[in-house]
All heavy atoms as TSV, in Angstrom:
chain	resi	resn	atom	element	x	y	z
A	1	MET	N	N	7.224	-0.746	21.400
A	1	MET	CA	C	7.871	-0.039	20.308
A	1	MET	C	C	9.066	0.723	20.861
A	1	MET	O	O	9.038	1.237	21.963
A	1	MET	CB	C	6.890	0.901	19.628
A	1	MET	CG	C	7.509	1.718	18.521
A	1	MET	SD	S	6.336	2.748	17.691
A	1	MET	CE	C	6.145	1.809	16.202
A	2	ASN	N	N	10.079	0.789	20.057
A	2	ASN	CA	C	11.303	1.452	20.451
A	2	ASN	C	C	11.119	2.969	20.386
A	2	ASN	O	O	10.735	3.522	19.357
A	2	ASN	CB	C	12.419	1.001	19.507
A	2	ASN	CG	C	13.775	1.364	20.016
A	2	ASN	OD1	O	13.903	2.010	21.048
A	2	ASN	ND2	N	14.783	0.950	19.286
A	3	THR	N	N	11.416	3.657	21.487
A	3	THR	CA	C	11.254	5.115	21.507
A	3	THR	C	C	12.305	5.805	20.661
A	3	THR	O	O	12.089	6.926	20.208
A	3	THR	CB	C	11.319	5.644	22.939
A	3	THR	OG1	O	12.557	5.248	23.529
A	3	THR	CG2	C	10.161	5.117	23.768
A	4	GLU	N	N	13.426	5.124	20.427
A	4	GLU	CA	C	14.473	5.703	19.594
A	4	GLU	C	C	13.969	5.942	18.175
A	4	GLU	O	O	14.276	6.971	17.553
A	4	GLU	CB	C	15.681	4.772	19.576
A	4	GLU	CG	C	16.848	5.281	18.768
A	4	GLU	CD	C	18.017	4.314	18.809
A	4	GLU	OE1	O	18.204	3.642	19.839
A	4	GLU	OE2	O	18.719	4.238	17.789
A	5	LEU	N	N	13.178	5.021	17.661
A	5	LEU	CA	C	12.623	5.159	16.316
A	5	LEU	C	C	11.668	6.351	16.248
A	5	LEU	O	O	11.690	7.115	15.273
A	5	LEU	CB	C	11.898	3.871	15.912
A	5	LEU	CG	C	11.260	3.848	14.537
A	5	LEU	CD1	C	12.329	3.945	13.453
A	5	LEU	CD2	C	10.433	2.604	14.359
A	6	ILE	N	N	10.865	6.522	17.271
A	6	ILE	CA	C	9.921	7.647	17.302
A	6	ILE	C	C	10.672	8.966	17.316
A	6	ILE	O	O	10.305	9.919	16.616
A	6	ILE	CB	C	8.980	7.516	18.512
A	6	ILE	CG1	C	8.108	6.278	18.372
A	6	ILE	CG2	C	8.119	8.768	18.666
A	6	ILE	CD1	C	7.309	5.941	19.594
A	7	ILE	N	N	11.740	9.037	18.093
A	7	ILE	CA	C	12.527	10.272	18.178
A	7	ILE	C	C	13.213	10.552	16.851
A	7	ILE	O	O	13.281	11.711	16.405
A	7	ILE	CB	C	13.533	10.175	19.338
A	7	ILE	CG1	C	12.776	10.157	20.667
A	7	ILE	CG2	C	14.535	11.316	19.303
A	7	ILE	CD1	C	13.625	9.854	21.873
A	8	LYS	N	N	13.723	9.517	16.180
A	8	LYS	CA	C	14.357	9.710	14.875
A	8	LYS	C	C	13.361	10.236	13.847
A	8	LYS	O	O	13.665	11.160	13.086
A	8	LYS	CB	C	14.952	8.397	14.368
A	8	LYS	CG	C	16.240	8.005	15.040
A	8	LYS	CD	C	16.760	6.708	14.438
A	8	LYS	CE	C	18.018	6.239	15.126
A	8	LYS	NZ	N	18.510	4.973	14.555
A	9	ILE	N	N	12.177	9.668	13.827
A	9	ILE	CA	C	11.164	10.109	12.865
A	9	ILE	C	C	10.710	11.533	13.175
A	9	ILE	O	O	10.500	12.343	12.261
A	9	ILE	CB	C	9.984	9.126	12.839
A	9	ILE	CG1	C	10.441	7.799	12.227
A	9	ILE	CG2	C	8.814	9.689	12.040
A	9	ILE	CD1	C	9.420	6.704	12.265
A	10	ALA	N	N	10.592	11.864	14.454
A	10	ALA	CA	C	10.232	13.232	14.829
A	10	ALA	C	C	11.326	14.209	14.407
A	10	ALA	O	O	11.032	15.316	13.926
A	10	ALA	CB	C	9.986	13.314	16.325
A	11	GLY	N	N	12.574	13.819	14.572
A	11	GLY	CA	C	13.680	14.673	14.151
A	11	GLY	C	C	13.684	14.909	12.652
A	11	GLY	O	O	13.917	16.030	12.186
A	12	ILE	N	N	13.418	13.847	11.907
A	12	ILE	CA	C	13.332	13.992	10.449
A	12	ILE	C	C	12.192	14.940	10.095
A	12	ILE	O	O	12.335	15.797	9.222
A	12	ILE	CB	C	13.139	12.620	9.777
A	12	ILE	CG1	C	14.408	11.791	9.906
A	12	ILE	CG2	C	12.755	12.773	8.310
A	12	ILE	CD1	C	14.236	10.349	9.488
A	13	GLY	N	N	11.075	14.797	10.778
A	13	GLY	CA	C	9.930	15.677	10.516
A	13	GLY	C	C	10.246	17.131	10.791
A	13	GLY	O	O	9.866	18.019	10.013
A	14	ILE	N	N	10.951	17.396	11.882
A	14	ILE	CA	C	11.314	18.775	12.213
A	14	ILE	C	C	12.270	19.345	11.172
A	14	ILE	O	O	12.097	20.480	10.704
A	14	ILE	CB	C	11.914	18.844	13.631
A	14	ILE	CG1	C	10.834	18.543	14.668
A	14	ILE	CG2	C	12.554	20.204	13.890
A	14	ILE	CD1	C	11.365	18.337	16.066
A	15	LEU	N	N	13.291	18.562	10.792
A	15	LEU	CA	C	14.244	19.036	9.791
A	15	LEU	C	C	13.577	19.298	8.447
A	15	LEU	O	O	13.849	20.304	7.783
A	15	LEU	CB	C	15.373	18.021	9.626
A	15	LEU	CG	C	16.353	17.916	10.785
A	15	LEU	CD1	C	17.344	16.787	10.532
A	15	LEU	CD2	C	17.082	19.223	10.993
A	16	VAL	N	N	12.680	18.414	8.054
A	16	VAL	CA	C	11.983	18.587	6.779
A	16	VAL	C	C	11.073	19.808	6.834
A	16	VAL	O	O	11.007	20.589	5.873
A	16	VAL	CB	C	11.188	17.308	6.422
A	16	VAL	CG1	C	10.213	17.559	5.288
A	16	VAL	CG2	C	12.142	16.188	6.061
A	17	ALA	N	N	10.406	20.000	7.949
A	17	ALA	CA	C	9.521	21.161	8.074
A	17	ALA	C	C	10.302	22.469	7.986
A	17	ALA	O	O	9.876	23.413	7.303
A	17	ALA	CB	C	8.752	21.089	9.386
A	18	VAL	N	N	11.444	22.529	8.650
A	18	VAL	CA	C	12.266	23.743	8.603
A	18	VAL	C	C	12.792	23.972	7.192
A	18	VAL	O	O	12.747	25.102	6.672
A	18	VAL	CB	C	13.424	23.644	9.625
A	18	VAL	CG1	C	14.434	24.749	9.418
A	18	VAL	CG2	C	12.886	23.680	11.041
A	19	ALA	N	N	13.279	22.907	6.559
A	19	ALA	CA	C	13.801	23.043	5.197
A	19	ALA	C	C	12.702	23.483	4.230
A	19	ALA	O	O	12.941	24.338	3.362
A	19	ALA	CB	C	14.413	21.724	4.741
A	20	CYS	N	N	11.524	22.932	4.385
A	20	CYS	CA	C	10.407	23.311	3.502
A	20	CYS	C	C	10.016	24.769	3.702
A	20	CYS	O	O	9.732	25.484	2.728
A	20	CYS	CB	C	9.204	22.411	3.744
A	20	CYS	SG	S	9.386	20.771	3.049
A	21	GLN	N	N	9.999	25.224	4.936
A	21	GLN	CA	C	9.667	26.623	5.214
A	21	GLN	C	C	10.698	27.559	4.603
A	21	GLN	O	O	10.345	28.573	3.995
A	21	GLN	CB	C	9.571	26.863	6.720
A	21	GLN	CG	C	8.351	26.263	7.353
A	21	GLN	CD	C	7.079	26.905	6.859
A	21	GLN	OE1	O	7.011	28.110	6.658
A	21	GLN	NE2	N	6.066	26.088	6.634
A	22	ILE	N	N	11.974	27.226	4.764
A	22	ILE	CA	C	13.032	28.070	4.206
A	22	ILE	C	C	12.944	28.103	2.682
A	22	ILE	O	O	13.035	29.174	2.069
A	22	ILE	CB	C	14.414	27.574	4.671
A	22	ILE	CG1	C	14.574	27.821	6.168
A	22	ILE	CG2	C	15.537	28.250	3.891
A	22	ILE	CD1	C	15.802	27.176	6.775
A	23	LEU	N	N	12.756	26.928	2.077
A	23	LEU	CA	C	12.667	26.890	0.620
A	23	LEU	C	C	11.426	27.603	0.105
A	23	LEU	O	O	11.474	28.261	-0.937
A	23	LEU	CB	C	12.696	25.439	0.139
A	23	LEU	CG	C	14.040	24.727	0.280
A	23	LEU	CD1	C	13.874	23.240	-0.004
A	23	LEU	CD2	C	15.060	25.339	-0.661
A	24	SER	N	N	10.321	27.487	0.816
A	24	SER	CA	C	9.099	28.172	0.378
A	24	SER	C	C	9.239	29.688	0.474
A	24	SER	O	O	8.767	30.418	-0.400
A	24	SER	CB	C	7.909	27.708	1.220
A	24	SER	OG	O	7.615	26.368	0.948
A	25	LYS	N	N	9.894	30.157	1.520
A	25	LYS	CA	C	10.066	31.606	1.701
A	25	LYS	C	C	10.982	32.200	0.641
A	25	LYS	O	O	10.859	33.374	0.311
A	25	LYS	CB	C	10.644	31.912	3.085
A	25	LYS	CG	C	9.787	31.480	4.231
A	25	LYS	CD	C	8.685	32.448	4.501
A	25	LYS	CE	C	7.926	31.952	5.722
A	25	LYS	NZ	N	6.787	32.734	6.040
A	26	THR	N	N	11.911	31.393	0.133
A	26	THR	CA	C	12.825	31.893	-0.890
A	26	THR	C	C	12.282	31.690	-2.305
A	26	THR	O	O	12.972	31.980	-3.270
A	26	THR	CB	C	14.207	31.216	-0.767
A	26	THR	OG1	O	14.054	29.803	-0.896
A	26	THR	CG2	C	14.866	31.544	0.553
A	27	GLY	N	N	11.077	31.158	-2.410
A	27	GLY	CA	C	10.447	31.011	-3.711
A	27	GLY	C	C	10.782	29.732	-4.438
A	27	GLY	O	O	10.547	29.619	-5.638
A	28	ARG	N	N	11.329	28.760	-3.737
A	28	ARG	CA	C	11.684	27.481	-4.344
A	28	ARG	C	C	10.675	26.416	-3.915
A	28	ARG	O	O	11.007	25.474	-3.201
A	28	ARG	CB	C	13.091	27.079	-3.937
A	28	ARG	CG	C	14.137	28.049	-4.389
A	28	ARG	CD	C	15.494	27.637	-3.925
A	28	ARG	NE	N	16.503	28.552	-4.428
A	28	ARG	CZ	C	17.751	28.517	-4.045
A	28	ARG	NH1	N	18.153	27.625	-3.168
A	28	ARG	NH2	N	18.612	29.381	-4.545
A	29	ASP	N	N	9.468	26.583	-4.364
A	29	ASP	CA	C	8.379	25.692	-3.956
A	29	ASP	C	C	8.568	24.269	-4.473
A	29	ASP	O	O	8.205	23.310	-3.794
A	29	ASP	CB	C	7.040	26.238	-4.422
A	29	ASP	CG	C	6.678	27.532	-3.703
A	29	ASP	OD1	O	7.050	27.664	-2.530
A	29	ASP	OD2	O	6.026	28.393	-4.324
A	30	GLU	N	N	9.128	24.122	-5.669
A	30	GLU	CA	C	9.336	22.778	-6.220
A	30	GLU	C	C	10.344	21.996	-5.387
A	30	GLU	O	O	10.139	20.814	-5.103
A	30	GLU	CB	C	9.809	22.865	-7.665
A	30	GLU	CG	C	8.747	23.379	-8.603
A	30	GLU	CD	C	9.258	23.505	-10.028
A	30	GLU	OE1	O	10.426	23.162	-10.283
A	30	GLU	OE2	O	8.480	23.946	-10.881
A	31	GLN	N	N	11.431	22.658	-4.990
A	31	GLN	CA	C	12.419	21.982	-4.151
A	31	GLN	C	C	11.839	21.652	-2.785
A	31	GLN	O	O	12.165	20.622	-2.209
A	31	GLN	CB	C	13.683	22.839	-3.996
A	31	GLN	CG	C	14.564	22.866	-5.215
A	31	GLN	CD	C	14.179	23.969	-6.194
A	31	GLN	OE1	O	13.262	24.742	-5.938
A	31	GLN	NE2	N	14.877	24.026	-7.313
A	32	ALA	N	N	10.970	22.515	-2.277
A	32	ALA	CA	C	10.321	22.248	-0.994
A	32	ALA	C	C	9.448	21.000	-1.078
A	32	ALA	O	O	9.424	20.182	-0.150
A	32	ALA	CB	C	9.489	23.456	-0.560
A	33	THR	N	N	8.778	20.833	-2.201
A	33	THR	CA	C	7.961	19.640	-2.396
A	33	THR	C	C	8.826	18.390	-2.452
A	33	THR	O	O	8.501	17.360	-1.846
A	33	THR	CB	C	7.142	19.762	-3.694
A	33	THR	OG1	O	6.347	20.950	-3.620
A	33	THR	CG2	C	6.238	18.565	-3.885
A	34	PHE	N	N	9.955	18.482	-3.153
A	34	PHE	CA	C	10.867	17.337	-3.232
A	34	PHE	C	C	11.441	16.980	-1.870
A	34	PHE	O	O	11.602	15.804	-1.537
A	34	PHE	CB	C	11.997	17.607	-4.219
A	34	PHE	CG	C	11.558	17.607	-5.660
A	34	PHE	CD1	C	12.007	18.584	-6.525
A	34	PHE	CD2	C	10.705	16.630	-6.136
A	34	PHE	CE1	C	11.599	18.590	-7.848
A	34	PHE	CE2	C	10.296	16.628	-7.455
A	34	PHE	CZ	C	10.751	17.612	-8.323
A	35	VAL	N	N	11.749	17.988	-1.070
A	35	VAL	CA	C	12.272	17.737	0.281
A	35	VAL	C	C	11.213	17.052	1.134
A	35	VAL	O	O	11.510	16.114	1.878
A	35	VAL	CB	C	12.753	19.050	0.931
A	35	VAL	CG1	C	13.028	18.868	2.412
A	35	VAL	CG2	C	13.994	19.565	0.231
A	36	ALA	N	N	9.973	17.488	1.015
A	36	ALA	CA	C	8.892	16.868	1.787
A	36	ALA	C	C	8.690	15.409	1.369
A	36	ALA	O	O	8.537	14.525	2.225
A	36	ALA	CB	C	7.601	17.655	1.593
A	37	ILE	N	N	8.724	15.152	0.081
A	37	ILE	CA	C	8.570	13.776	-0.408
A	37	ILE	C	C	9.735	12.911	0.053
A	37	ILE	O	O	9.548	11.763	0.475
A	37	ILE	CB	C	8.414	13.762	-1.940
A	37	ILE	CG1	C	7.076	14.394	-2.342
A	37	ILE	CG2	C	8.520	12.347	-2.491
A	37	ILE	CD1	C	6.921	14.637	-3.814
A	38	ALA	N	N	10.944	13.467	0.002
A	38	ALA	CA	C	12.120	12.715	0.455
A	38	ALA	C	C	12.019	12.390	1.944
A	38	ALA	O	O	12.376	11.287	2.375
A	38	ALA	CB	C	13.386	13.512	0.170
A	39	GLY	N	N	11.521	13.328	2.735
A	39	GLY	CA	C	11.344	13.071	4.165
A	39	GLY	C	C	10.346	11.959	4.428
A	39	GLY	O	O	10.564	11.105	5.298
A	40	ILE	N	N	9.270	11.940	3.675
A	40	ILE	CA	C	8.270	10.884	3.825
A	40	ILE	C	C	8.862	9.529	3.450
A	40	ILE	O	O	8.652	8.532	4.150
A	40	ILE	CB	C	7.025	11.200	2.972
A	40	ILE	CG1	C	6.286	12.399	3.548
A	40	ILE	CG2	C	6.099	9.993	2.883
A	40	ILE	CD1	C	5.195	12.945	2.654
A	41	ILE	N	N	9.618	9.501	2.360
A	41	ILE	CA	C	10.232	8.238	1.925
A	41	ILE	C	C	11.223	7.737	2.963
A	41	ILE	O	O	11.261	6.537	3.276
A	41	ILE	CB	C	10.884	8.416	0.542
A	41	ILE	CG1	C	9.810	8.605	-0.513
A	41	ILE	CG2	C	11.786	7.239	0.208
A	41	ILE	CD1	C	10.330	8.992	-1.876
A	42	ILE	N	N	12.031	8.626	3.527
A	42	ILE	CA	C	13.013	8.220	4.544
A	42	ILE	C	C	12.301	7.646	5.767
A	42	ILE	O	O	12.706	6.613	6.304
A	42	ILE	CB	C	13.911	9.402	4.925
A	42	ILE	CG1	C	14.826	9.756	3.757
A	42	ILE	CG2	C	14.732	9.096	6.171
A	42	ILE	CD1	C	15.583	11.057	3.931
A	43	ALA	N	N	11.228	8.295	6.201
A	43	ALA	CA	C	10.484	7.798	7.362
A	43	ALA	C	C	9.853	6.438	7.061
A	43	ALA	O	O	9.860	5.541	7.912
A	43	ALA	CB	C	9.419	8.807	7.777
A	44	LEU	N	N	9.318	6.264	5.874
A	44	LEU	CA	C	8.709	4.986	5.514
A	44	LEU	C	C	9.742	3.868	5.438
A	44	LEU	O	O	9.459	2.735	5.839
A	44	LEU	CB	C	7.963	5.108	4.186
A	44	LEU	CG	C	6.653	5.891	4.234
A	44	LEU	CD1	C	6.077	6.031	2.836
A	44	LEU	CD2	C	5.664	5.233	5.162
A	45	VAL	N	N	10.930	4.187	4.925
A	45	VAL	CA	C	11.986	3.180	4.869
A	45	VAL	C	C	12.378	2.747	6.284
A	45	VAL	O	O	12.635	1.569	6.535
A	45	VAL	CB	C	13.202	3.723	4.082
A	45	VAL	CG1	C	14.433	2.855	4.281
A	45	VAL	CG2	C	12.867	3.827	2.612
A	46	MET	N	N	12.403	3.685	7.199
A	46	MET	CA	C	12.720	3.342	8.589
A	46	MET	C	C	11.637	2.458	9.203
A	46	MET	O	O	11.929	1.583	10.021
A	46	MET	CB	C	12.893	4.611	9.419
A	46	MET	CG	C	14.108	5.420	9.035
A	46	MET	SD	S	14.188	6.993	9.889
A	46	MET	CE	C	14.506	6.464	11.541
A	47	LEU	N	N	10.395	2.670	8.801
A	47	LEU	CA	C	9.292	1.907	9.361
A	47	LEU	C	C	9.129	0.518	8.740
A	47	LEU	O	O	8.534	-0.363	9.360
A	47	LEU	CB	C	7.986	2.677	9.198
A	47	LEU	CG	C	7.813	3.881	10.119
A	47	LEU	CD1	C	6.549	4.639	9.745
A	47	LEU	CD2	C	7.761	3.442	11.564
A	48	VAL	N	N	9.654	0.329	7.533
A	48	VAL	CA	C	9.481	-0.952	6.846
A	48	VAL	C	C	10.075	-2.093	7.666
A	48	VAL	O	O	9.474	-3.165	7.780
A	48	VAL	CB	C	10.088	-0.890	5.429
A	48	VAL	CG1	C	10.281	-2.268	4.836
A	48	VAL	CG2	C	9.198	-0.071	4.529
A	49	GLY	N	N	11.245	-1.883	8.236
A	49	GLY	CA	C	11.864	-2.926	9.051
A	49	GLY	C	C	11.030	-3.284	10.267
A	49	GLY	O	O	10.890	-4.459	10.619
A	50	GLU	N	N	10.456	-2.276	10.902
A	50	GLU	CA	C	9.618	-2.525	12.073
A	50	GLU	C	C	8.341	-3.261	11.686
A	50	GLU	O	O	7.879	-4.140	12.414
A	50	GLU	CB	C	9.275	-1.205	12.767
A	50	GLU	CG	C	10.467	-0.509	13.375
A	50	GLU	CD	C	11.066	-1.295	14.515
A	50	GLU	OE1	O	10.315	-1.878	15.316
A	50	GLU	OE2	O	12.310	-1.321	14.596
A	51	ILE	N	N	7.758	-2.911	10.554
A	51	ILE	CA	C	6.543	-3.584	10.104
A	51	ILE	C	C	6.848	-5.034	9.748
A	51	ILE	O	O	6.056	-5.938	10.038
A	51	ILE	CB	C	5.913	-2.823	8.919
A	51	ILE	CG1	C	5.387	-1.476	9.400
A	51	ILE	CG2	C	4.801	-3.631	8.269
A	51	ILE	CD1	C	4.945	-0.553	8.301
A	52	GLY	N	N	8.006	-5.275	9.131
A	52	GLY	CA	C	8.420	-6.644	8.832
A	52	GLY	C	C	8.577	-7.468	10.096
A	52	GLY	O	O	8.171	-8.636	10.152
A	53	GLY	N	N	9.165	-6.876	11.131
A	53	GLY	CA	C	9.294	-7.564	12.411
A	53	GLY	C	C	7.938	-7.861	13.036
A	53	GLY	O	O	7.741	-8.919	13.644
A	54	LEU	N	N	7.010	-6.942	12.876
A	54	LEU	CA	C	5.654	-7.164	13.397
A	54	LEU	C	C	4.998	-8.353	12.712
A	54	LEU	O	O	4.397	-9.209	13.371
A	54	LEU	CB	C	4.809	-5.910	13.191
A	54	LEU	CG	C	3.334	-6.021	13.545
A	54	LEU	CD1	C	3.158	-6.241	15.048
A	54	LEU	CD2	C	2.578	-4.791	13.099
A	55	PHE	N	N	5.114	-8.436	11.383
A	55	PHE	CA	C	4.530	-9.564	10.663
A	55	PHE	C	C	5.189	-10.882	11.051
A	55	PHE	O	O	4.524	-11.919	11.137
A	55	PHE	CB	C	4.600	-9.352	9.158
A	55	PHE	CG	C	3.602	-8.339	8.652
A	55	PHE	CD1	C	3.977	-7.418	7.685
A	55	PHE	CD2	C	2.316	-8.312	9.119
A	55	PHE	CE1	C	3.072	-6.486	7.212
A	55	PHE	CE2	C	1.396	-7.394	8.659
A	55	PHE	CZ	C	1.776	-6.472	7.700
A	56	ASP	N	N	6.495	-10.864	11.293
A	56	ASP	CA	C	7.182	-12.080	11.743
A	56	ASP	C	C	6.649	-12.541	13.094
A	56	ASP	O	O	6.426	-13.735	13.318
A	56	ASP	CB	C	8.691	-11.853	11.828
A	56	ASP	CG	C	9.335	-11.760	10.463
A	56	ASP	OD1	O	8.730	-12.256	9.482
A	56	ASP	OD2	O	10.443	-11.185	10.372
A	57	LYS	N	N	6.435	-11.592	13.999
A	57	LYS	CA	C	5.898	-11.939	15.321
A	57	LYS	C	C	4.484	-12.488	15.220
A	57	LYS	O	O	4.116	-13.428	15.925
A	57	LYS	CB	C	5.935	-10.726	16.246
A	57	LYS	CG	C	7.323	-10.370	16.705
A	57	LYS	CD	C	7.321	-9.183	17.626
A	57	LYS	CE	C	8.733	-8.799	18.010
A	57	LYS	NZ	N	8.781	-7.630	18.876
A	58	ILE	N	N	3.685	-11.902	14.336
A	58	ILE	CA	C	2.315	-12.385	14.149
A	58	ILE	C	C	2.333	-13.807	13.594
A	58	ILE	O	O	1.542	-14.661	14.022
A	58	ILE	CB	C	1.524	-11.438	13.224
A	58	ILE	CG1	C	1.254	-10.121	13.954
A	58	ILE	CG2	C	0.222	-12.061	12.772
A	58	ILE	CD1	C	0.648	-9.054	13.090
A	59	GLN	N	N	3.248	-14.081	12.670
A	59	GLN	CA	C	3.350	-15.427	12.117
A	59	GLN	C	C	3.757	-16.441	13.181
A	59	GLN	O	O	3.236	-17.540	13.205
A	59	GLN	CB	C	4.345	-15.452	10.960
A	59	GLN	CG	C	3.805	-14.897	9.684
A	59	GLN	CD	C	4.819	-14.973	8.554
A	59	GLN	OE1	O	6.000	-15.153	8.778
A	59	GLN	NE2	N	4.335	-14.848	7.327
A	60	THR	N	N	4.675	-16.066	14.061
A	60	THR	CA	C	5.089	-17.007	15.094
A	60	THR	C	C	3.985	-17.219	16.130
A	60	THR	O	O	3.831	-18.311	16.655
A	60	THR	CB	C	6.374	-16.532	15.795
A	60	THR	OG1	O	6.176	-15.232	16.340
A	60	THR	CG2	C	7.532	-16.515	14.837
A	61	ILE	N	N	3.208	-16.182	16.399
A	61	ILE	CA	C	2.124	-16.321	17.379
A	61	ILE	C	C	1.043	-17.261	16.856
A	61	ILE	O	O	0.569	-18.150	17.574
A	61	ILE	CB	C	1.525	-14.941	17.722
A	61	ILE	CG1	C	2.519	-14.149	18.564
A	61	ILE	CG2	C	0.204	-15.097	18.467
A	61	ILE	CD1	C	2.103	-12.705	18.800
A	62	PHE	N	N	0.658	-17.073	15.590
A	62	PHE	CA	C	-0.417	-17.896	15.044
A	62	PHE	C	C	0.085	-19.164	14.388
A	62	PHE	O	O	-0.711	-19.981	13.922
A	62	PHE	CB	C	-1.242	-17.079	14.034
A	62	PHE	CG	C	-2.049	-15.984	14.693
A	62	PHE	CD1	C	-1.741	-14.652	14.476
A	62	PHE	CD2	C	-3.092	-16.301	15.545
A	62	PHE	CE1	C	-2.477	-13.652	15.085
A	62	PHE	CE2	C	-3.837	-15.306	16.149
A	62	PHE	CZ	C	-3.518	-13.977	15.916
A	63	GLY	N	N	1.387	-19.355	14.320
A	63	GLY	CA	C	1.961	-20.590	13.797
A	63	GLY	C	C	1.759	-20.772	12.314
A	63	GLY	O	O	1.575	-21.899	11.838
A	64	LEU	N	N	1.814	-19.706	11.552
A	64	LEU	CA	C	1.619	-19.795	10.100
A	64	LEU	C	C	2.914	-20.060	9.399
A	64	LEU	O	O	3.952	-19.761	9.680
A	64	LEU	CB	C	0.991	-18.506	9.555
A	64	LEU	CG	C	-0.402	-18.191	10.112
A	64	LEU	CD1	C	-0.850	-16.850	9.601
A	64	LEU	CD2	C	-1.387	-19.252	9.699
């Protein structure tokens, strides 16, 4: 697995956590929830390509 992807996802997690904390402290809990959901979606979109590559490799290994 590419370590660059892990570092990118960790960076997104840190940024989302900081943004959520700031928004929660200022009383904007709804926006904090939206930021958290957006962070999860961004991370999942980044992982979709890697999962697709994994399935392609599995297909070539088993000859399907």
